[in-house]
C-alpha positions as CSV (number, residue, x, y, z in Angstrom):
1,M,-18.2,3.5,-0.9
2,R,-16.4,0.7,-2.6
3,K,-14.2,-2.2,-2.3
4,G,-11.6,-3.9,-4.7
5,N,-9.8,-3.0,-7.8
6,P,-12.0,-1.1,-10.4
7,V,-12.4,-2.6,-13.8
8,L,-13.3,-0.4,-16.3
9,W,-15.5,-0.6,-19.6
10,T,-16.2,1.2,-23.0
11,A,-17.8,0.5,-26.0
12,A,-15.1,-1.4,-27.3
13,L,-13.4,-4.3,-25.1
14,L,-11.5,-2.7,-22.1
15,A,-9.4,-4.4,-19.2
16,G,-8.4,-2.4,-16.4
17,L,-5.2,-3.7,-14.6
18,L,-4.3,-2.5,-11.2
19,L,-0.3,-2.7,-11.4
20,S,2.6,-1.9,-8.6
21,L,4.9,0.7,-9.4
22,P,7.8,-1.7,-10.6
23,A,5.4,-3.6,-12.8
24,L,3.8,-0.5,-14.2
25,S,6.9,1.1,-15.3
26,A,8.3,-2.1,-17.2
27,A,5.1,-2.8,-18.8
28,S,4.4,0.9,-19.8
29,G,7.4,3.1,-20.1
30,L,5.7,5.4,-17.2
31,Q,7.9,6.1,-13.9
32,V,6.5,7.5,-11.0
33,T,8.4,9.1,-8.1
34,P,7.9,9.4,-5.1
35,L,6.5,5.9,-4.2
36,R,4.6,7.2,-1.3
37,V,3.8,10.6,-0.2
38,H,3.7,12.0,3.6
39,L,2.3,15.4,4.5
40,D,2.4,17.1,7.9
41,E,2.0,20.3,9.4
42,D,5.5,21.4,8.1
43,T,5.0,19.9,4.6
44,P,1.6,20.6,3.8
45,A,2.0,20.0,-0.1
46,A,4.2,17.7,-2.3
47,A,4.8,17.0,-5.6
48,L,4.9,13.4,-7.9
49,T,6.9,13.3,-10.7
50,L,5.6,11.1,-13.8
51,R,8.1,10.5,-16.5
52,N,7.1,8.8,-20.0
53,H,9.7,6.6,-21.1
54,G,7.6,5.3,-23.9
55,D,7.2,5.9,-27.7
56,R,3.7,7.4,-27.4
57,S,1.6,10.3,-25.9
58,R,-0.4,9.6,-22.4
59,V,-3.1,11.3,-21.1
60,I,-3.4,10.9,-17.7
61,Q,-6.3,11.7,-15.4
62,T,-6.0,11.8,-11.5
63,E,-8.5,10.8,-8.7
64,V,-8.2,10.9,-4.8
65,V,-9.7,8.6,-2.6
66,H,-10.1,8.3,1.1
67,W,-8.4,4.9,2.4
68,T,-9.7,2.9,5.4
69,Q,-9.7,-0.8,6.2
70,E,-12.4,-3.0,7.6
71,E,-11.5,-6.7,8.4
72,G,-8.2,-6.8,6.4
73,E,-10.0,-5.3,3.3
74,D,-9.1,-1.8,2.0
75,I,-12.2,0.4,1.5
76,H,-12.1,3.3,-0.9
77,A,-14.5,6.2,-0.7
78,P,-14.7,9.4,-2.5
79,T,-13.0,12.7,-0.9
80,D,-12.4,16.4,-1.6
81,E,-9.8,16.5,1.2
82,V,-7.1,16.3,-1.3
83,L,-6.2,18.5,-3.9
84,V,-4.4,17.5,-6.9
85,T,-3.3,19.6,-9.8
86,P,-3.4,19.2,-12.8
87,P,-6.5,16.9,-12.5
88,I,-5.7,15.5,-16.3
89,F,-2.8,16.2,-18.4
90,T,-0.8,14.5,-21.5
91,V,2.8,13.2,-21.2
92,E,4.6,13.5,-24.4
93,P,7.3,10.7,-25.0
94,G,10.5,11.4,-23.3
95,E,8.9,14.1,-21.2
96,S,7.5,14.2,-17.5
97,Q,4.9,16.1,-15.3
98,V,4.6,17.5,-12.2
99,V,1.7,16.8,-10.4
100,R,1.2,18.8,-6.9
101,V,-0.7,17.2,-4.2
102,A,-2.2,19.4,-1.2
103,H,-4.3,18.5,1.9
104,A,-7.1,20.7,2.4
105,G,-9.0,18.7,4.9
106,R,-8.2,20.2,8.0
107,N,-9.3,23.5,9.3
108,A,-9.3,25.5,12.8
109,D,-12.1,23.6,14.3
110,S,-10.8,19.7,13.7
111,T,-8.3,18.0,15.1
112,R,-7.1,14.8,13.9
113,A,-5.2,12.3,16.5
114,V,-4.8,9.5,13.8
115,E,-3.2,9.4,10.6
116,Q,-5.5,10.0,7.5
117,A,-4.8,7.7,4.7
118,Y,-5.5,8.4,0.8
119,R,-4.5,6.9,-2.6
120,I,-3.6,9.0,-5.4
121,Y,-5.0,7.5,-8.5
122,L,-2.8,8.2,-11.8
123,Q,-4.8,6.5,-14.7
124,E,-4.5,6.4,-18.4
125,S,-7.3,7.6,-20.6
126,P,-7.7,4.7,-23.6
127,P,-6.3,5.8,-27.0
128,P,-8.8,6.2,-29.8
129,T,-9.9,2.9,-31.4
130,E,-9.3,2.4,-34.8
131,G,-11.8,0.3,-37.1
132,D,-15.1,-1.8,-36.3
133,G,-15.0,-4.5,-33.9
134,A,-13.8,-4.9,-30.1
135,R,-10.2,-4.6,-29.3
136,L,-8.6,-5.7,-25.9
137,Q,-6.7,-2.6,-24.5
138,V,-5.0,-2.6,-21.2
139,I,-5.4,0.7,-19.2
140,L,-2.8,1.4,-16.5
141,R,-4.2,2.4,-13.0
142,L,-1.5,3.4,-10.3
143,G,-2.3,4.0,-6.8
144,V,0.4,6.2,-4.9
145,P,-0.2,6.0,-1.0
146,L,-0.8,9.5,0.7
147,F,-0.6,9.8,4.3
148,V,-1.3,12.9,6.5
149,A,0.4,12.9,10.0
150,P,-1.9,13.2,13.0
151,E,-1.7,16.2,15.2
152,G,0.2,15.9,18.4
153,G,3.1,13.4,17.2
154,E,3.5,10.2,15.7
155,R,2.8,7.2,18.1
156,P,3.9,3.8,16.4
157,D,2.8,0.7,18.1
158,L,2.5,-2.7,16.5
159,R,1.5,-5.5,18.8
160,W,2.1,-9.4,18.1
161,T,0.6,-12.7,19.1
162,V,1.4,-16.1,18.0
163,H,-0.6,-19.5,18.5
164,A,-0.4,-22.9,17.2
165,L,-3.0,-24.2,14.7
166,E,-4.6,-28.0,15.0
167,S,-2.8,-28.2,11.4
168,G,0.6,-27.9,13.0
169,G,1.4,-24.3,11.6
170,L,1.3,-21.3,13.3
171,E,-0.8,-18.0,13.0
172,I,1.0,-15.1,13.8
173,R,-1.3,-11.8,14.2
174,A,-0.2,-8.1,14.1
175,E,-2.4,-5.3,15.6
176,N,-1.9,-1.7,14.8
177,L,-2.4,-0.2,18.3
178,G,-0.6,3.3,17.3
179,N,-1.8,6.4,15.2
180,I,0.3,5.7,12.1
181,H,0.2,3.1,9.4
182,A,2.8,0.3,9.5
183,H,4.1,-1.2,6.4
184,V,5.5,-4.7,6.4
185,Q,7.5,-5.3,3.7
186,E,8.6,-8.6,4.8
187,L,8.2,-10.6,8.1
188,R,10.8,-13.1,9.4
189,V,10.3,-15.7,11.9
190,A,12.9,-17.7,14.1
191,T,13.0,-20.0,16.8
192,R,15.5,-21.9,18.8
193,D,15.5,-25.7,20.0
194,P,16.3,-25.3,23.7
195,E,18.3,-28.8,23.7
196,T,19.7,-29.0,20.4
197,G,20.2,-25.3,19.9
198,E,19.0,-25.7,16.0
199,Q,17.7,-22.8,15.0
200,Q,14.6,-22.7,12.5
201,V,14.1,-19.5,10.2
202,A,11.4,-18.9,7.8
203,T,10.8,-15.7,5.8
204,L,7.6,-14.3,4.6
205,G,7.6,-11.9,1.9
206,T,4.8,-9.3,2.0
207,H,4.1,-5.8,1.0
208,R,1.0,-5.3,3.7
209,Y,-0.5,-1.9,5.1
210,L,-1.9,-2.1,8.3
211,L,-3.9,1.2,9.0
212,P,-4.3,2.5,12.7
213,G,-6.9,0.3,14.6
214,Q,-6.3,-2.6,12.1
215,S,-4.8,-6.2,12.3
216,S,-3.6,-8.6,10.0
217,H,-2.2,-12.3,10.0
218,W,0.0,-14.5,8.4
219,H,0.1,-18.6,8.3
220,L,3.3,-20.6,8.6
221,G,2.6,-24.4,7.4
222,Q,3.7,-27.4,8.4
223,E,7.2,-27.6,6.7
224,A,8.5,-26.9,10.0
225,D,7.7,-28.2,13.5
226,W,7.1,-24.7,14.9
227,G,4.5,-26.2,17.3
228,D,6.9,-27.2,19.8
229,A,8.5,-23.8,20.4
230,A,8.0,-22.1,23.3
231,R,9.1,-18.5,22.0
232,L,9.5,-17.0,18.6
233,D,11.6,-14.2,17.5
234,L,9.9,-11.8,15.3
235,S,11.4,-9.3,12.7
236,A,9.1,-7.1,10.7
237,I,11.0,-5.0,8.1
238,T,9.7,-1.9,7.3
239,P,10.7,1.5,5.3
240,R,11.6,2.8,9.1
241,G,13.5,0.0,9.7
242,A,13.1,-3.4,11.5
243,L,10.8,-3.9,14.0
244,N,11.9,-6.7,16.3
245,A,9.7,-8.8,18.8
246,E,10.2,-11.9,21.2
247,I,6.8,-13.4,21.4
248,E,5.6,-16.2,23.8
249,M,3.5,-19.0,22.1
250,E,-0.2,-19.0,23.1
């Protein structure tokens, strides 16, 4: 079991970078679709397409890890519950490769009431080094989220609490009590002064996953006097749409 982003070393000096999908495409000429994979009883398998827009061949190796969270930290563990084919392949310039993904962890004697999360890593193997001496090489490693739907249906349930900090700011906490993940792409916070009607609005740009049973928090600083607000209107922007909530201050 391991935490954090891996850094891989070889005889030559080698740096490993974990990049987002847009950054990966821009930096390397590699494009992966889709950005996330969802499997369920009706769709037990799916396909990723990796296209090489660059000017050299790329050797790609795949790895799948089981993804859990603990106190806001991502935890990755080896798993054999997801099958990926081919496990290693070469993509020539201007060509594409289809990678097939299937969930093999469910059997007749097991039921899962909670969504299972994994990450499919596509990692470029380093090209051969020429000459002697150390040389810095950037190795691209991309993680694609994979979610396997729970049995018995999905039950989203994101609960919010807000309380004022002694510093004058606010702490906003979300707890995922549902049986599927929540992906908060952006959090919008608004309050209105009951006397003047003046509205304060803040937008927190974030791409944060909350797996079932996990929580996360955001801080608003002192740039606005949020402490006098009795109620906040929250809008969490997710791929499923906006989740709106009216929260009383604690």
